[in-house]
N, C-alpha and C positions, 0 to 999 in steps of 0.2 A: 406269904405266898399269894400270888394273884389268882383270880378265879379261873383264868384260862389254864394256868399250870396245874391247878387243882383238878380241873376237868380232865386233863390228859392223864394224870395219875390214876384217877378213878376209871377211866376208859381202859387203861392198861390192866388194872385189877380185874375188870369184867372180862377182858380177853383171856386171862388165865383161868377164871372160873368157867368160862364157856369151853375152853380146851379140855378141862376135866369132865365137864358135863356130858360130852359126846360119848365118853367111855363109861362113866359111872351109870348113866341112864340105861345102858345095855345090860347091866347087872339085874335090873328089875323087870325089864320087858324085852320081848313080848311075853316071856314066861319068867315068873309066875303072875305078873300083873300086865293086863292089856293096856295099850297106850291110852285108850279112852278113860280108864280108871286113874291113871297117872295125871291126866289132864284135869279130871274132876277134883282130885286132891289138891292140885296146884291152885285151881280156881277158888275153891272153898277156903282153904287155909290163908291164901293171900288176901281175899276179901275180908275175912274175919280179922286178920292181923291189922290191916289198915283202917278198918272200922274203929277198933279200939284205940289205935294210934291217934286217929283224929280226935276221938272223944277225950282221951287222957291229955293230949297236947293242946286241947282246946283250939283245934284248927277248924276251918269252915268246910261244910259239905256243899256249899252253894256253887252252882254253875249257871250262868245267865242263859236265858232261853235261846238267844241267837247263836250260842256255842254248842247247843245240845246235839244238833245233827252232826257236827264235826266230832263230838265226843263219841257218838254212836258209831260213826265210821271208824274211829280209832279202835273201838272195841272189836269191831268186825275184822279189821285188817291186822291189828296188833295183838289181838288175843285169840279170837275164835278161829279164823283161818290159819293164822300163824301157828298156834299151838296144835291144832288137829293135824295139819300137814307135817309139822316138825316131828312129832312123836310117832305118827304113823309111818313117816318116811324113815326115821332113824331105826325103827324096829325092823325095817325091810332092807336096810343097806348097812354100810360100814362107817365107823367114825371118821376115817380120813376122807372118804367120798363126801360125807356130810359137810365137813369143814371147808373142803375145796369149793363146793357149790355155794355155801354160805358166803364165801369170799367174794361172790359176785354181787353182793348187796350194794356196794358203791356204784356198780354199773346200773342197777335198777334205779337208784337215786338219781344218777346223772340223766338217764333216759327220761324219767318223769320230770326232772328239772328242765330238760330241753323242751318237753312238750308243754308243761304248764307254766314254767318260770322263764321260758325263752332263753335258756342257756345256749350259748353259741357252740356249734360244731366246728372242729378244725381237723387237720390231718392226724394230729396226735391222738385225740380222743376217739376218732373214727378207727384208727389202727388198733387202739386199745380195746374198743368194743368188739372188733373182729376177732382179735386174738382170744379174748375171754370167752366169746361165744363158741369159737372153734374148740377151745380146750374143754368147755363144758359138754359140747356135743360128742366129742371123742370119748369123754369119760363115761357117757351113757352107752357107748358102743363097745363091743369086744374087738379083738384084733382082726376079725373077719368082716367087720362092718355090720354085724348083727346086734340087735338089742341085747345087752348083757343081762345076767340073771338078777341084777340089782336095779334094773331100769325103773320099776314102779317106785321103789324107795327113793332113788335119785330124783325122779320127776317130782315126787311129793316135796322133797327138800327144795327143789327149784321154785315151786309154787310158794312155799314158805318164805323163801328169800325175797321174792317179788312182793309178797304181802307185807313183809316187814319193812321193805324200802318205802312202800306207800305210807305205812304207819309213821315212819320217821318224819316224812314231809308234813303229814297232817298234824302230828303232835306238837311240833315246835311252837306254833301259835298259841296253843293252849298252855304250854309250859311257861311262856312269857307272861301270861295273864293270870294264871292260877297257881296255887300251891301244888307241887308235883304229887304229894300224897293224895290230895283230893282227886286229881285226874286218875291216878292209878286205882284208887278205890272204885270209882265209877266204871272204869273200863273193865275191871275184873268182875264187878257185880253184873254188868251187862253181859260180859263174856260167859259167866257162870250160867246165867239164864238161857243164853243161846245154845250152849253146849249140853244142857241138861238132857234133852232127848237122845243125844248121841252117846253120852257117858253113862247114864243111869243103869242100864241093863248089865253091862259088864262089871260095874262097880259093885252091885248087889250080889253078883255071883263070884266075886273074888274071895278066896279063903284067907281073910285077913288074920285070923287067929293063929294060923300055922305058918306064917311067912318067916323065913330065916332072918336072923339078926342082920346079916350083911345086906339083905334086900331092904330092910327098914332103914338102915344107914344110908343106902342109896336114895331112897325116897326122901329122907330128911335133907340130904344134900340138894336134891332137885327142888324141894319146896323152899328151904331157907336161903341157899346161896344162888341157885340158878333161876329162882323166881323172885322172891322178895327183895334180896340184895340187888340182883341183876336189874329188875325193873325200876326200883327206887333210884339207884345211881344212874342207870341208863337214860331214864326219862328226865331226871333232875339236871344232868349235864347239858341237856338241850337248851337250858337257859343261857348257857355260856358259849357253846359251840354250835355250828350249823349241822344239819343232818349229814352233809357230805363229809365233814371231818369226823363225826361220830361213826359213820359207816365205814370209813377207811380202816379202822382198827380190826375189822373182821378179816382182812387179808394177812394179819399176823397170826390168827388163830390156827391155821393149818400146821404151823411150826410146833406149837404146844400140843395140838391134838395128835399129830403124828408121833411125837416123842412119847406121849403118855400111852397111846394105843399100842405102840410097839413094845414099850416096857411091860405092859400088862398082858401082852400077847393077844389082844382083841382084834388086831388088824396088822397089816404089813404094807410096806412101801416097796414097789418094784419099779424097774426102769421106765416102763410104759406109763404108770401112774405119775411118776416124777416128771416126765415130759409134759403130761397134761397139766400138772400142777404149775409148772413154770410158765406155760402158755396163759393160764388163767391169771396168775399173780402178776405177770408182766403186763397183761392187758389192763388189770386194775391199777397198776402203778402208772401206766401211761395216762389213763383217764384222770386219776387223782392229780398227777403232775400238771396236766393241762388246765385243770381248774383250781389247783392248789393256791396259787398266788392271790387270786381274787377272794378265795374262801378265807385265807388267813387274814387278809386285810379286813374282811367283813367281821371276822371273829374278834379281832383286836379292838374293834369299835364297841364290842359288847352287845348284849341283847337289844333288839330294836324297841 
């Protein structure tokens, strides 16, 4: 199996994990565990895991001085902002809304690529951007054009999606130069330090001794699969595929998220939300299609 095919299989696995994560995370928060406490657990457990992984596997901790600013920015956008706004947003909105807004990550990547990498605009990606933006805006509004009750949560998820798009672009250069576990360790260690003031108070006030078994299982899934596995595979595949290809997989997530959320009764899909979903996903498809040929050619060449 070549590395490109392997990368696409891993991205498919991550899509399924993320689909479950939107519903499973709602079991643990905002009651009985606050989002900030969940974030702190993720940060600490992941940092410790990769610290010992590097030691036992005899990998290197070294990051060159000229790459440390980029590493710090990856920690800010890929961990600190990303995690805070994702969990605070998810605790205030519904799983399907979250997955639909997260499906806009390829749009973020494309816009940033157009600004910083001089990606060309054409009628297809312009139409795609317009459709996705309109679908996301309508999702934030109710049928009367007023902000819906989930607006703050949806807005936080939107900020999270933008932040993660920035992270994907920043991280690829590091992934091509260093071992992925080294990069993950440092961005989580930096992220843990940056989120400490935000997380500590709620963490110490959580009644950990009396949490139900189901909540602990949810926390375990979040830490092991949605964090350690997700970041290790997600960052590692950037060695073999571009940020644009990696981000395109998030528009498959709403399919899994909707099915899982409806099965467990944690959310429902109505005709109005389906219409907004189609607008967002069609927009993402058009943007992806307009840049897809160039991206696939670049990826077949392998890492730069």
